[in-house]
Backbone as JSON Lines, residues from 0, in Angstrom:
{"i":0,"aa":"M","n":[91.23,10.73,97.79],"ca":[90.08,10.18,97.12],"c":[90.34,10.18,95.61]}
{"i":1,"aa":"W","n":[89.74,9.26,94.9],"ca":[89.97,9.12,93.47],"c":[88.7,9.44,92.69]}
{"i":2,"aa":"T","n":[88.88,9.72,91.43],"ca":[87.75,10.01,90.54],"c":[87.27,8.7,89.92]}
{"i":3,"aa":"P","n":[85.96,8.43,90.0],"ca":[85.44,7.19,89.44],"c":[85.37,7.21,87.92]}
{"i":4,"aa":"H","n":[85.5,6.02,87.32],"ca":[85.31,5.88,85.88],"c":[83.86,6.2,85.57]}
{"i":5,"aa":"P","n":[83.5,6.88,84.55],"ca":[84.24,7.28,83.36],"c":[84.8,8.7,83.44]}
{"i":6,"aa":"F","n":[84.82,9.28,84.62],"ca":[85.23,10.68,84.75],"c":[86.68,10.83,85.23]}
{"i":7,"aa":"D","n":[87.45,9.77,85.15],"ca":[88.8,9.73,85.7],"c":[89.88,10.27,84.77]}
{"i":8,"aa":"G","n":[89.5,10.75,83.61],"ca":[90.48,11.3,82.68],"c":[91.02,10.28,81.69]}
{"i":9,"aa":"S","n":[90.51,9.05,81.75],"ca":[90.99,8.01,80.83],"c":[90.42,8.16,79.42]}
{"i":10,"aa":"D","n":[89.38,8.98,79.27],"ca":[88.79,9.21,77.95],"c":[89.48,10.43,77.32]}
{"i":11,"aa":"P","n":[90.23,10.23,76.25],"ca":[90.95,11.35,75.64],"c":[90.05,12.38,74.96]}
{"i":12,"aa":"T","n":[88.76,12.06,74.81],"ca":[87.86,13.03,74.18],"c":[87.25,14.01,75.17]}
{"i":13,"aa":"S","n":[87.52,13.83,76.47],"ca":[87.03,14.78,77.47],"c":[87.55,16.17,77.13]}
{"i":14,"aa":"D","n":[86.68,17.16,77.28],"ca":[87.11,18.51,76.92],"c":[86.84,19.56,77.98]}
{"i":15,"aa":"I","n":[86.47,19.1,79.19],"ca":[86.29,20.03,80.31],"c":[86.52,19.26,81.61]}
{"i":16,"aa":"C","n":[86.96,19.97,82.62],"ca":[87.19,19.36,83.93],"c":[86.35,20.09,84.97]}
{"i":17,"aa":"L","n":[85.5,19.35,85.66],"ca":[84.7,19.91,86.75],"c":[85.39,19.53,88.05]}
{"i":18,"aa":"I","n":[85.51,20.48,88.96],"ca":[86.18,20.21,90.23],"c":[85.15,20.36,91.35]}
{"i":19,"aa":"S","n":[85.0,19.29,92.14],"ca":[84.03,19.29,93.23],"c":[84.54,20.1,94.41]}
{"i":20,"aa":"S","n":[83.68,20.3,95.39],"ca":[84.06,21.09,96.57],"c":[85.16,20.4,97.39]}
{"i":21,"aa":"D","n":[85.27,19.07,97.25],"ca":[86.34,18.35,97.94],"c":[87.52,18.04,97.0]}
{"i":22,"aa":"D","n":[87.65,18.88,95.96],"ca":[88.79,18.88,95.03],"c":[88.98,17.61,94.21]}
{"i":23,"aa":"I","n":[87.91,16.93,93.89],"ca":[87.98,15.79,92.99],"c":[87.68,16.29,91.58]}
{"i":24,"aa":"R","n":[88.5,15.88,90.62],"ca":[88.37,16.33,89.23],"c":[87.55,15.32,88.43]}
{"i":25,"aa":"F","n":[86.56,15.83,87.73],"ca":[85.71,15.03,86.86],"c":[85.93,15.48,85.42]}
{"i":26,"aa":"H","n":[86.5,14.6,84.61],"ca":[86.7,14.91,83.19],"c":[85.41,14.57,82.46]}
{"i":27,"aa":"A","n":[84.88,15.53,81.72],"ca":[83.58,15.37,81.09],"c":[83.61,15.93,79.67]}
{"i":28,"aa":"H","n":[82.43,15.96,79.06],"ca":[82.28,16.43,77.68],"c":[81.3,17.6,77.65]}
{"i":29,"aa":"K","n":[81.74,18.7,77.1],"ca":[80.9,19.9,77.04],"c":[79.56,19.63,76.37]}
{"i":30,"aa":"T","n":[79.58,18.88,75.28],"ca":[78.34,18.62,74.55],"c":[77.33,17.88,75.41]}
{"i":31,"aa":"V","n":[77.78,16.85,76.11],"ca":[76.88,16.08,76.97],"c":[76.33,16.97,78.08]}
{"i":32,"aa":"L","n":[77.2,17.73,78.71],"ca":[76.77,18.6,79.81],"c":[75.79,19.66,79.35]}
{"i":33,"aa":"S","n":[76.05,20.27,78.21],"ca":[75.17,21.34,77.75],"c":[73.8,20.81,77.32]}
{"i":34,"aa":"H","n":[73.74,19.55,76.88],"ca":[72.44,18.96,76.56],"c":[71.69,18.57,77.83]}
{"i":35,"aa":"A","n":[72.4,18.08,78.81],"ca":[71.77,17.64,80.05],"c":[71.25,18.8,80.88]}
{"i":36,"aa":"F","n":[72.03,19.86,80.96],"ca":[71.54,21.03,81.68],"c":[72.02,22.29,81.01]}
{"i":37,"aa":"P","n":[71.06,23.02,80.42],"ca":[71.37,24.24,79.68],"c":[72.15,25.27,80.48]}
{"i":38,"aa":"F","n":[72.01,25.25,81.78],"ca":[72.77,26.16,82.65],"c":[74.26,26.07,82.34]}
{"i":39,"aa":"F","n":[74.72,24.88,82.01],"ca":[76.13,24.68,81.75],"c":[76.61,25.34,80.48]}
{"i":40,"aa":"Q","n":[75.73,25.6,79.54],"ca":[76.15,26.27,78.32],"c":[76.82,27.6,78.66]}
{"i":41,"aa":"D","n":[76.21,28.34,79.56],"ca":[76.79,29.62,79.98],"c":[78.06,29.41,80.81]}
{"i":42,"aa":"L","n":[78.01,28.44,81.7],"ca":[79.15,28.17,82.56],"c":[80.37,27.73,81.75]}
{"i":43,"aa":"I","n":[80.12,26.92,80.74],"ca":[81.21,26.42,79.89],"c":[81.87,27.56,79.12]}
{"i":44,"aa":"T","n":[81.07,28.49,78.63],"ca":[81.65,29.59,77.86],"c":[82.49,30.51,78.75]}
{"i":45,"aa":"L","n":[82.19,30.51,80.05],"ca":[82.96,31.34,80.98],"c":[84.25,30.67,81.44]}
{"i":46,"aa":"A","n":[84.35,29.35,81.23],"ca":[85.55,28.63,81.67],"c":[86.72,28.99,80.75]}
{"i":47,"aa":"P","n":[87.73,29.63,81.31],"ca":[88.86,30.02,80.46],"c":[89.68,28.8,80.02]}
{"i":48,"aa":"A","n":[90.14,28.83,78.79],"ca":[91.02,27.76,78.3],"c":[92.43,28.06,78.79]}
{"i":49,"aa":"P","n":[93.02,27.17,79.56],"ca":[94.38,27.4,80.06],"c":[95.39,27.49,78.92]}
{"i":50,"aa":"S","n":[96.38,28.31,79.1],"ca":[97.4,28.49,78.07],"c":[98.34,27.29,77.96]}
{"i":51,"aa":"D","n":[98.35,26.42,78.97],"ca":[99.25,25.28,78.94],"c":[98.69,24.07,78.19]}
{"i":52,"aa":"G","n":[97.5,24.22,77.6],"ca":[96.91,23.13,76.83],"c":[96.08,22.16,77.64]}
{"i":53,"aa":"S","n":[95.99,22.37,78.95],"ca":[95.16,21.49,79.77],"c":[93.69,21.85,79.57]}
{"i":54,"aa":"L","n":[92.82,21.05,80.14],"ca":[91.38,21.27,79.97],"c":[90.91,22.51,80.73]}
{"i":55,"aa":"P","n":[89.93,23.22,80.17],"ca":[89.31,24.29,80.95],"c":[88.64,23.67,82.19]}
{"i":56,"aa":"T","n":[88.66,24.39,83.28],"ca":[88.09,23.85,84.52],"c":[86.98,24.74,85.04]}
{"i":57,"aa":"V","n":[86.02,24.09,85.7],"ca":[84.92,24.78,86.35],"c":[84.83,24.22,87.76]}
{"i":58,"aa":"R","n":[84.94,25.09,88.74],"ca":[84.84,24.68,90.15],"c":[83.37,24.76,90.56]}
{"i":59,"aa":"L","n":[82.89,23.66,91.16],"ca":[81.5,23.58,91.6],"c":[81.42,23.48,93.11]}
{"i":60,"aa":"G","n":[80.28,23.81,93.67],"ca":[80.12,23.82,95.12],"c":[79.67,22.51,95.73]}
{"i":61,"aa":"E","n":[79.49,21.47,94.91],"ca":[78.98,20.21,95.42],"c":[80.12,19.22,95.67]}
{"i":62,"aa":"E","n":[79.89,18.32,96.65],"ca":[80.91,17.31,96.95],"c":[80.94,16.23,95.86]}
{"i":63,"aa":"S","n":[82.03,15.51,95.8],"ca":[82.28,14.56,94.71],"c":[81.24,13.44,94.63]}
{"i":64,"aa":"K","n":[80.79,12.92,95.75],"ca":[79.8,11.83,95.74],"c":[78.54,12.27,95.01]}
{"i":65,"aa":"I","n":[78.08,13.46,95.29],"ca":[76.86,13.97,94.66],"c":[77.12,14.3,93.2]}
{"i":66,"aa":"M","n":[78.26,14.93,92.9],"ca":[78.58,15.25,91.5],"c":[78.68,13.99,90.65]}
{"i":67,"aa":"D","n":[79.25,12.93,91.21],"ca":[79.33,11.68,90.47],"c":[77.94,11.18,90.09]}
{"i":68,"aa":"E","n":[77.01,11.2,91.04],"ca":[75.65,10.74,90.76],"c":[74.97,11.64,89.73]}
{"i":69,"aa":"V","n":[75.12,12.94,89.87],"ca":[74.51,13.88,88.92],"c":[75.05,13.64,87.52]}
{"i":70,"aa":"L","n":[76.35,13.52,87.39],"ca":[76.96,13.33,86.07],"c":[76.54,12.0,85.45]}
{"i":71,"aa":"R","n":[76.35,10.99,86.25],"ca":[75.92,9.69,85.71],"c":[74.53,9.78,85.08]}
{"i":72,"aa":"F","n":[73.71,10.69,85.55],"ca":[72.41,10.9,84.92],"c":[72.54,11.57,83.56]}
{"i":73,"aa":"C","n":[73.62,12.28,83.34],"ca":[73.84,12.97,82.07],"c":[74.34,12.04,80.98]}
{"i":74,"aa":"Y","n":[75.06,11.01,81.36],"ca":[75.64,10.07,80.41],"c":[74.75,8.84,80.29]}
{"i":75,"aa":"P","n":[74.29,8.52,79.09],"ca":[73.29,7.45,78.94],"c":[73.78,6.05,79.28]}
{"i":76,"aa":"T","n":[75.06,5.8,79.28],"ca":[75.55,4.44,79.51],"c":[76.02,4.19,80.93]}
{"i":77,"aa":"F","n":[76.03,5.19,81.78],"ca":[76.52,5.01,83.14],"c":[75.45,5.43,84.13]}
{"i":78,"aa":"D","n":[74.78,4.45,84.73],"ca":[73.69,4.76,85.64],"c":[74.2,5.07,87.04]}
{"i":79,"aa":"A","n":[73.49,5.98,87.67],"ca":[73.77,6.29,89.06],"c":[73.23,5.15,89.93]}
{"i":80,"aa":"S","n":[73.82,4.98,91.08],"ca":[73.29,3.99,92.02],"c":[73.26,4.64,93.4]}
{"i":81,"aa":"F","n":[72.13,4.51,94.03],"ca":[71.92,5.16,95.32],"c":[71.82,4.12,96.43]}
{"i":82,"aa":"N","n":[72.42,4.44,97.55],"ca":[72.31,3.59,98.73],"c":[71.39,4.2,99.78]}
{"i":83,"aa":"Y","n":[71.22,5.51,99.72],"ca":[70.46,6.22,100.75],"c":[69.46,7.18,100.13]}
{"i":84,"aa":"V","n":[68.35,7.33,100.81],"ca":[67.31,8.27,100.39],"c":[67.88,9.68,100.35]}
{"i":85,"aa":"S","n":[68.74,10.01,101.3],"ca":[69.31,11.36,101.35],"c":[70.13,11.68,100.1]}
{"i":86,"aa":"E","n":[70.76,10.68,99.5],"ca":[71.51,10.91,98.26],"c":[70.59,11.32,97.12]}
{"i":87,"aa":"V","n":[69.43,10.69,97.04],"ca":[68.47,11.05,95.99],"c":[68.04,12.5,96.18]}
{"i":88,"aa":"Y","n":[67.79,12.88,97.43],"ca":[67.38,14.26,97.7],"c":[68.48,15.24,97.32]}
{"i":89,"aa":"Q","n":[69.71,14.95,97.71],"ca":[70.82,15.86,97.38],"c":[71.01,15.99,95.87]}
{"i":90,"aa":"V","n":[70.91,14.89,95.16],"ca":[71.04,14.93,93.7],"c":[69.89,15.73,93.09]}
{"i":91,"aa":"A","n":[68.68,15.54,93.6],"ca":[67.53,16.3,93.1],"c":[67.74,17.8,93.32]}
{"i":92,"aa":"E","n":[68.28,18.17,94.45],"ca":[68.55,19.58,94.74],"c":[69.58,20.16,93.77]}
{"i":93,"aa":"V","n":[70.64,19.41,93.48],"ca":[71.66,19.88,92.54],"c":[71.05,20.0,91.14]}
{"i":94,"aa":"M","n":[70.26,19.02,90.75],"ca":[69.63,19.07,89.43],"c":[68.69,20.27,89.31]}
{"i":95,"aa":"H","n":[67.99,20.56,90.39],"ca":[67.12,21.74,90.39],"c":[67.96,23.02,90.29]}
{"i":96,"aa":"K","n":[69.05,23.06,91.04],"ca":[69.94,24.23,91.04],"c":[70.48,24.53,89.65]}
{"i":97,"aa":"Y","n":[70.85,23.47,88.92],"ca":[71.44,23.64,87.59],"c":[70.42,23.49,86.45]}
{"i":98,"aa":"L","n":[69.13,23.54,86.8],"ca":[68.04,23.51,85.81],"c":[68.1,22.27,84.91]}
{"i":99,"aa":"M","n":[68.31,21.12,85.51],"ca":[68.44,19.87,84.77],"c":[67.11,19.13,84.67]}
{"i":100,"aa":"D","n":[66.08,19.8,84.25],"ca":[64.76,19.2,84.21],"c":[64.68,17.96,83.33]}
{"i":101,"aa":"G","n":[65.48,17.91,82.29],"ca":[65.45,16.78,81.36],"c":[65.84,15.45,81.96]}
{"i":102,"aa":"V","n":[66.66,15.45,82.98],"ca":[67.09,14.19,83.59],"c":[66.5,13.97,84.99]}
{"i":103,"aa":"T","n":[65.89,14.98,85.55],"ca":[65.32,14.86,86.89],"c":[64.19,13.84,86.92]}
{"i":104,"aa":"N","n":[63.51,13.65,85.8],"ca":[62.36,12.74,85.77],"c":[62.73,11.29,86.06]}
{"i":105,"aa":"R","n":[64.0,10.94,86.04],"ca":[64.43,9.58,86.37],"c":[64.61,9.36,87.87]}
{"i":106,"aa":"L","n":[64.64,10.43,88.64],"ca":[64.9,10.29,90.08],"c":[63.77,9.64,90.87]}
{"i":107,"aa":"P","n":[62.5,9.95,90.6],"ca":[61.46,9.32,91.42],"c":[61.51,7.79,91.42]}
{"i":108,"aa":"S","n":[61.85,7.18,90.3],"ca":[61.93,5.72,90.28],"c":[63.08,5.22,91.17]}
{"i":109,"aa":"E","n":[64.16,5.99,91.24],"ca":[65.27,5.62,92.13],"c":[64.82,5.69,93.59]}
{"i":110,"aa":"L","n":[64.08,6.73,93.91],"ca":[63.59,6.88,95.28],"c":[62.57,5.79,95.61]}
{"i":111,"aa":"K","n":[61.76,5.44,94.64],"ca":[60.74,4.41,94.86],"c":[61.4,3.08,95.25]}
{"i":112,"aa":"M","n":[62.52,2.76,94.63],"ca":[63.23,1.52,94.97],"c":[63.73,1.55,96.42]}
{"i":113,"aa":"L","n":[64.17,2.71,96.86],"ca":[64.68,2.83,98.23],"c":[63.55,2.92,99.26]}
{"i":114,"aa":"S","n":[62.35,3.28,98.81],"ca":[61.25,3.48,99.75],"c":[60.81,2.18,100.41]}
{"i":115,"aa":"E","n":[61.13,1.05,99.8],"ca":[60.78,-0.23,100.43],"c":[61.55,-0.43,101.74]}
{"i":116,"aa":"K","n":[62.79,0.04,101.78],"ca":[63.61,-0.09,102.98],"c":[63.36,1.04,103.97]}
{"i":117,"aa":"R","n":[63.15,2.24,103.45],"ca":[63.01,3.43,104.3],"c":[61.79,4.24,103.86]}
{"i":118,"aa":"P","n":[60.57,3.71,104.06],"ca":[59.38,4.39,103.54],"c":[59.15,5.79,104.14]}
{"i":119,"aa":"L","n":[59.43,5.96,105.41],"ca":[59.22,7.28,106.02],"c":[60.17,8.31,105.44]}
{"i":120,"aa":"H","n":[61.44,7.95,105.3],"ca":[62.41,8.87,104.71],"c":[62.03,9.2,103.27]}
{"i":121,"aa":"A","n":[61.62,8.19,102.52],"ca":[61.22,8.42,101.12],"c":[60.0,9.33,101.06]}
{"i":122,"aa":"F","n":[59.05,9.13,101.96],"ca":[57.86,9.97,102.0],"c":[58.23,11.43,102.25]}
{"i":123,"aa":"V","n":[59.12,11.67,103.19],"ca":[59.55,13.04,103.51],"c":[60.22,13.69,102.3]}
{"i":124,"aa":"V","n":[61.09,12.95,101.63],"ca":[61.77,13.49,100.44],"c":[60.76,13.75,99.33]}
{"i":125,"aa":"D","n":[59.85,12.81,99.11],"ca":[58.81,13.01,98.09],"c":[58.01,14.28,98.37]}
{"i":126,"aa":"C","n":[57.68,14.5,99.63],"ca":[56.92,15.71,99.99],"c":[57.76,16.97,99.78]}
{"i":127,"aa":"K","n":[59.02,16.94,100.19],"ca":[59.9,18.12,100.03],"c":[60.07,18.48,98.56]}
{"i":128,"aa":"L","n":[60.1,17.46,97.7],"ca":[60.32,17.7,96.28],"c":[59.01,17.84,95.51]}
{"i":129,"aa":"D","n":[57.9,17.77,96.22],"ca":[56.56,17.91,95.64],"c":[56.26,16.81,94.62]}
{"i":130,"aa":"W","n":[56.72,15.6,94.91],"ca":[56.41,14.44,94.08],"c":[55.22,13.73,94.72]}
{"i":131,"aa":"R","n":[54.04,14.22,94.46],"ca":[52.83,13.8,95.18],"c":[52.48,12.33,94.96]}
{"i":132,"aa":"E","n":[52.5,11.88,93.73],"ca":[52.16,10.48,93.46],"c":[53.14,9.53,94.16]}
{"i":133,"aa":"D","n":[54.39,9.9,94.14],"ca":[55.39,9.06,94.79],"c":[55.25,9.1,96.31]}
{"i":134,"aa":"A","n":[54.83,10.24,96.84],"ca":[54.58,10.34,98.28],"c":[53.45,9.4,98.68]}
{"i":135,"aa":"K","n":[52.42,9.31,97.84],"ca":[51.31,8.39,98.12],"c":[51.81,6.95,98.14]}
{"i":136,"aa":"F","n":[52.68,6.63,97.19],"ca":[53.24,5.27,97.14],"c":[54.06,4.98,98.39]}
{"i":137,"aa":"A","n":[54.9,5.92,98.8],"ca":[55.74,5.72,99.98],"c":[54.9,5.6,101.24]}
{"i":138,"aa":"A","n":[53.77,6.29,101.27],"ca":[52.91,6.26,102.45],"c":[52.11,4.97,102.56]}
{"i":139,"aa":"S","n":[51.97,4.27,101.45],"ca":[51.12,3.05,101.48],"c":[51.85,1.83,102.0]}
């Protein structure tokens, strides 16, 4: 499997590497990550700088598909795109886990777009995430 752009290492200003549970490397920027989710400020400081000059790495427990979507919410020019209601739920769970409240507010609109195709699934996810207004929309 390959790493999608813009996290493929083609940006020479990347200063950290996140590794997903399925061993996909995401080259990112500490500043962007620390602004998007404060949890990363602590995680970044714990990432040891390798002596060989390569990027510090942080291994995460999430699979690459979900990490790609989460990271796209952190970068203002690269939007996430969802095909399934379950992806929105998984991304919301990761954002909650890493205390990413600042970008989580964009998820309900993503789910709303998918609710036209899968209203019952969207309703269930809205209820699980306690998005009451969106649950009403999905139910209508």
